[in-house]
N, C-alpha and C positions, 0 to 999 in steps of 0.2 A: 373573530375574523371568519365568519361562516362563508362569506363570498370567496375568499381565497381558498378555503378548503373545498368548496364546490368546484371551483375552477381546476384545482389540482386533480380532483377525482375524475372529472370529465377528461382532462388531458391524459391521465394514466389509462383510463378505460378505452378511449379511442385509439391510443397507441398500442395497447395490448391486443385490441381487436384488429389492428392494422387497417384502420379506416382512413382512406385518403381524403374522402369527401363525405359530408353528411348534412342532413337538414337539422335545424334547431327549431323546436316548438317552444315559444316563449310565452309565459303567462305569469303575472304577479311577480313573485321573488325571482323566478327564472328569467325574467326579462333582463335584469342586471347581469346575470351570468351569461345569457345568450348573446347579448350585445357586446359584452367584453370579449367573449370568444371570437365573435365575428370581426371585431376590430383587430384582435391579436393574430388571428389565423384566417385572414380574408380568403386565401386560396383554398381552404378546406370547406368552407360553408357554401353549400349550393343553394340553400333557401332558408329564409327565416319566416316562420309561420306564427302569427300572433292571434 
């Protein structure tokens, strides 16, 4: 379950850094993670760069 681990890591990291909004750079494997985060936290993602 690498995808779930990556999602949790990003969620914890952005929470610890108190980030309300951020951009996601997606490429290859990161595309799945980035799109999932965008669907889950639409209000937090200000841009998706691919």
